[in-house]
KOLRO-758888 format. One record per residue (C-alpha): z, y, x; residue number from 1. Coordinates in steps of 0.05 Angstrom, whole numbers, plus 5000, padded with zeros to 4 digits. Example, Ala and Ser with C-alpha at 12.3 -4.5 7.8 and 13.67 -1.06 7.14 Angstrom:
2
z_y_x_resi
5156_4910_5246_1
5143_4979_5273_2
***
This chain:
400
z_y_x_resi
6539_0628_1822_1
6546_0567_1778_2
6616_0555_1803_3
6634_0627_1787_4
6607_0619_1715_5
6647_0554_1706_6
6710_0588_1731_7
6699_0647_1683_8
6690_0599_1625_9
6752_0560_1643_10
6790_0626_1648_11
6767_0645_1578_12
6784_0577_1551_13
6854_0578_1580_14
6865_0648_1552_15
6843_0628_1483_16
6889_0568_1486_17
6947_0613_1507_18
6931_0661_1451_19
6934_0603_1402_20
6999_0579_1431_21
7032_0648_1424_22
7009_0657_1352_23
7030_0585_1337_24
7099_0601_1363_25
7103_0668_1327_26
7081_0638_1261_27
7130_0579_1263_28
7075_0527_1263_29
7095_0458_1284_30
7053_0415_1330_31
6997_0377_1296_32
7007_0412_1229_33
6954_0458_1201_34
6946_0498_1138_35
6975_0564_1117_36
7027_0531_1073_37
7065_0512_1137_38
7063_0581_1169_39
7126_0607_1135_40
7176_0552_1126_41
7222_0557_1066_42
7292_0544_1093_43
7362_0547_1064_44
7407_0598_1098_45
7477_0578_1120_46
7532_0598_1071_47
7576_0656_1089_48
7650_0650_1070_49
7702_0705_1073_50
7774_0687_1058_51
7822_0743_1043_52
7898_0735_1046_53
7938_0795_1022_54
8011_0814_1033_55
8029_0781_0967_56
8000_0715_0993_57
7943_0718_0943_58
7880_0684_0969_59
7811_0707_0948_60
7750_0669_0974_61
7679_0695_0971_62
7623_0645_0982_63
7553_0672_0991_64
7504_0614_0982_65
7444_0588_0945_66
7469_0555_0882_67
7400_0522_0874_68
7410_0488_0941_69
7481_0466_0922_70
7456_0435_0857_71
7400_0396_0890_72
7433_0378_0956_73
7378_0412_0997_74
7410_0435_1062_75
7395_0449_1135_76
7367_0379_1147_77
7302_0404_1116_78
7264_0452_1160_79
7222_0466_1098_80
7250_0456_1028_81
7183_0431_1006_82
7196_0369_1047_83
7257_0350_1003_84
7245_0295_0952_85
7271_0339_0896_86
7234_0403_0917_87
7204_0411_0847_88
7273_0413_0816_89
7296_0463_0868_90
7236_0509_0855_91
7249_0504_0779_92
7321_0526_0789_93
7300_0586_0831_94
7258_0612_0773_95
7315_0608_0723_96
7347_0673_0698_97
7420_0682_0718_98
7452_0661_0652_99
7412_0597_0649_100
7428_0578_0722_101
7501_0594_0710_102
7501_0545_0651_103
7474_0491_0697_104
7526_0508_0750_105
7583_0501_0699_106
7571_0426_0696_107
7572_0423_0772_108
7634_0465_0782_109
7685_0408_0784_110
7644_0369_0835_111
7637_0432_0877_112
7713_0444_0878_113
7726_0372_0895_114
7679_0375_0954_115
7708_0435_0989_116
7780_0449_1009_117
7827_0501_1037_118
7889_0474_1072_119
7954_0511_1086_120
7991_0476_1141_121
7953_0411_1126_122
7966_0415_1051_123
7906_0425_1005_124
7912_0484_0960_125
7887_0484_0888_126
7825_0527_0881_127
7796_0557_0818_128
7730_0592_0805_129
7741_0664_0782_130
7671_0693_0780_131
7600_0670_0794_132
7550_0725_0807_133
7477_0704_0805_134
7423_0757_0818_135
7355_0759_0784_136
7304_0711_0812_137
7264_0766_0847_138
7220_0739_0903_139
7230_0664_0890_140
7197_0642_0955_141
7262_0662_0989_142
7328_0631_0966_143
7369_0680_0926_144
7440_0687_0949_145
7493_0681_0894_146
7567_0696_0902_147
7621_0647_0881_148
7691_0676_0880_149
7751_0629_0884_150
7825_0642_0883_151
7890_0609_0903_152
7962_0625_0924_153
7988_0614_0994_154
8058_0582_1001_155
8108_0629_1033_156
8122_0580_1090_157
8049_0571_1110_158
8028_0596_1179_159
7956_0571_1182_160
7897_0559_1136_161
7837_0514_1148_162
7770_0515_1112_163
7723_0457_1098_164
7653_0461_1069_165
7616_0394_1068_166
7552_0380_1106_167
7517_0361_1041_168
7522_0435_1022_169
7494_0457_1089_170
7519_0496_1149_171
7568_0553_1139_172
7604_0609_1174_173
7675_0630_1156_174
7723_0685_1174_175
7791_0708_1148_176
7816_0777_1130_177
7890_0794_1125_178
7903_0853_1080_179
7963_0899_1076_180
7949_0936_1011_181
8011_0979_1015_182
7991_1009_1082_183
7916_1002_1067_184
7903_0961_1130_185
7863_0899_1142_186
7846_0855_1201_187
7787_0807_1208_188
7785_0744_1248_189
7723_0723_1288_190
7668_0684_1252_191
7671_0608_1260_192
7602_0574_1254_193
7610_0505_1225_194
7560_0447_1222_195
7559_0371_1226_196
7611_0365_1171_197
7667_0396_1212_198
7726_0435_1185_199
7745_0502_1215_200
7796_0510_1270_201
7860_0532_1234_202
7867_0607_1226_203
7936_0633_1246_204
7973_0676_1195_205
8037_0682_1234_206
8007_0735_1279_207
7966_0796_1261_208
7894_0780_1276_209
7868_0830_1326_210
7812_0876_1307_211
7746_0863_1343_212
7741_0905_1406_213
7683_0953_1413_214
7653_0906_1465_215
7656_0847_1416_216
7624_0889_1360_217
7568_0911_1407_218
7553_0842_1434_219
7556_0806_1368_220
7510_0854_1332_221
7461_0857_1390_222
7455_0782_1385_223
7445_0785_1310_224
7390_0838_1318_225
7355_0799_1374_226
7356_0733_1336_227
7329_0768_1274_228
7266_0781_1315_229
7265_0720_1362_230
7260_0668_1335_231
7274_0682_1262_232
7231_0744_1248_233
7163_0712_1240_234
7134_0771_1201_235
7163_0823_1249_236
7136_0784_1309_237
7066_0785_1280_238
7071_0859_1266_239
7092_0873_1338_240
7035_0829_1364_241
6987_0869_1320_242
7011_0933_1355_243
7004_0899_1423_244
6934_0874_1414_245
6901_0941_1403_246
6935_0976_1461_247
6967_0939_1519_248
6976_1003_1560_249
7050_1015_1568_250
7057_1087_1545_251
7021_1084_1477_252
7051_1016_1464_253
7122_1040_1476_254
7109_1101_1433_255
7089_1056_1375_256
7149_1010_1384_257
7195_1070_1390_258
7168_1101_1326_259
7176_1034_1291_260
7248_1029_1316_261
7267_1101_1296_262
7237_1090_1227_263
7271_1024_1211_264
7337_1052_1238_265
7333_1108_1186_266
7321_1063_1125_267
7368_1010_1151_268
7425_1060_1155_269
7408_1089_1086_270
7403_1019_1055_271
7470_0996_1085_272
7502_1059_1055_273
7470_1044_0987_274
7429_1108_0990_275
7362_1073_0986_276
7350_1006_0954_277
7287_0968_0935_278
7285_0897_0907_279
7260_0843_0954_280
7202_0825_0909_281
7175_0895_0924_282
7194_0901_0998_283
7172_0832_1021_284
7100_0836_0995_285
7092_0906_1024_286
7117_0882_1092_287
7065_0826_1090_288
7011_0878_1071_289
7031_0921_1131_290
7019_0862_1177_291
6951_0850_1146_292
6932_0924_1152_293
6950_0928_1226_294
6905_0867_1240_295
6847_0897_1201_296
6854_0964_1236_297
6852_0928_1303_298
6785_0898_1285_299
6754_0962_1257_300
6781_1010_1310_301
6764_1001_1383_302
6812_1055_1407_303
6882_1078_1388_304
6883_1140_1344_305
6942_1188_1336_306
6945_1171_1263_307
6970_1102_1284_308
7038_1131_1303_309
7048_1161_1233_310
7026_1095_1202_311
7073_1054_1246_312
7129_1102_1227_313
7116_1091_1153_314
7113_1016_1162_315
7178_1020_1202_316
7213_1052_1143_317
7190_0993_1101_318
7212_0940_1152_319
7281_0974_1156_320
7293_0954_1083_321
7277_0883_1103_322
7326_0886_1161_323
7381_0909_1113_324
7381_0840_1081_325
7408_0805_1143_326
7462_0857_1155_327
7484_0856_1083_328
7496_0781_1091_329
7541_0791_1152_330
7573_0855_1129_331
7590_0915_1172_332
7657_0931_1205_333
7687_0990_1167_334
7715_1025_1228_335
7655_1013_1273_336
7596_1020_1225_337
7556_1066_1270_338
7569_1023_1332_339
7548_0959_1295_340
7485_0993_1267_341
7463_1019_1335_342
7478_0952_1368_343
7437_0915_1316_344
7379_0961_1329_345
7386_0952_1404_346
7382_0877_1392_347
7319_0887_1350_348
7288_0930_1404_349
7304_0878_1457_350
7272_0825_1413_351
7210_0868_1405_352
7205_0879_1480_353
7213_0805_1492_354
7154_0791_1446_355
7112_0844_1481_356
7131_0817_1550_357
7112_0746_1531_358
7047_0770_1500_359
7029_0808_1563_360
7043_0749_1609_361
7005_0700_1565_362
6947_0744_1545_363
6933_0811_1580_364
6948_0783_1649_365
6886_0739_1645_366
6838_0795_1627_367
6820_0855_1670_368
6756_0872_1632_369
6772_0910_1567_370
6708_0888_1533_371
6720_0814_1546_372
6793_0822_1526_373
6773_0853_1460_374
6721_0800_1446_375
6763_0739_1465_376
6833_0762_1445_377
6838_0825_1402_378
6787_0810_1348_379
6802_0735_1335_380
6877_0747_1343_381
6878_0806_1296_382
6836_0768_1245_383
6886_0711_1247_384
6945_0760_1238_385
6910_0793_1179_386
6897_0726_1145_387
6970_0707_1152_388
6992_0775_1126_389
6945_0771_1067_390
6968_0700_1051_391
7041_0722_1053_392
7024_0782_1009_393
6994_0740_0954_394
7047_0686_0962_395
7103_0737_0956_396
7070_0764_0893_397
7076_0691_0871_398
7001_0685_0859_399
7001_0619_0897_400
***
C-alpha cells in the first residue's frame, strides 16, 4: 500500500513538473529566469525590403523596419530589448510622436544611406530617401514599423541587382518586383532571408522572374501561419491551452478550435481587405483579456457549457485582427489572395493542433481520474494562464 501511495505521489509530481515545462515553453520563459517581466520578450522584428524595378528602369525601395531600433543599434542579438545597454533611449524613442521621431531620423539619414547599398552588376547605385512614414506610437510595448522609401535609377546595361543591409541594423528579408506598367503586369521574386551581415544573392533582371506557383504560395503561407503559432505566438498558445485544460475530450475540443479558426478567418480576411481595422493598442490588450477570461472560466466552471462556443467565436474574431498584423508585414499575392489566406489559416490550425497534441501527451496522458486531473492540472494551470493574461492586459494598457 505504501509503495502504491509513493508511486501515486511521484506520478503527480512528474505531471506537475511537465505542466510547468509546457507553460514555461509556451510563455517563452528561459531556464533559471523568473518574474512576469520575462514572460513576453520584447524583440525587434527583421526588416522587410521590397525592391521594385519598372520598365523605365526606375528603382523604388520600400523598407519596413523599426526606426527606433536603427537609431539605437538594437538588433536581433538581443532576445529582449530590455537587455540592451541603451534600452532606456530605445523606449524613449518609441514614445515619440511621428514628427519628433522623424526629426531625430533626419540627423541619422546620411549614416543610414552609407551603411546600406544596392549594386547593379557590382556597381553601387546612389540612393536617396523619398519618404519616411512613421505611425503613431500606439502600443509601445511592441516595436512600431515605419516605412522608409528610397529611389534610384538602374543603368540600361545592368542585368542583376544585389541588396545589402548591415548586421548592425538587424536581420532582413528582401524580394524584387519587376513591373511592366504599360501592360499592367508584375512579377515577384522569392524572398531571400539574410542574416550574419550577408548580402543577397544577385537578382537576375535579364529574365522575367516567374510568378510563384500555387504550390509555392500554399507551402510558404502554411509555414508562416504555423510559425505564427509555434513558436512565435505566445499569447495564442496560452489561449489554446486554456481551451484544452477545461475539456480534453476530442469532440468538444475540436469544436472550440474550429469555431476559433472560423472566426479569426473572417476578421483576418476583412482586415486584409481593409474592411475592418482596429489599432493595435486596442486589439492587443483585448487579446490578453480574452486569455485571462478563459483561465478564470476554467477555474469557476467544472464542465463545458454551450455558451463557451459562442464566447470562443467572439474571441476568435478578435484574434483574427491580431493575425492580420503578420500578414500585412509579408503582403499577399494579388492573384492568389484567397489561396494565401486559406493556406495561412491551415498553418495556424496545424500550429494549434500541435499545441493540443503536445499538451495531451505531457498532461492528460498521465491522469485518468478527472477529479485528480482538475485539482493537479486544470486549476493551477488556468490560474497561471489568467495571471499572465492579466499582466499582459495591464502592460499593454501601459500601466506598468
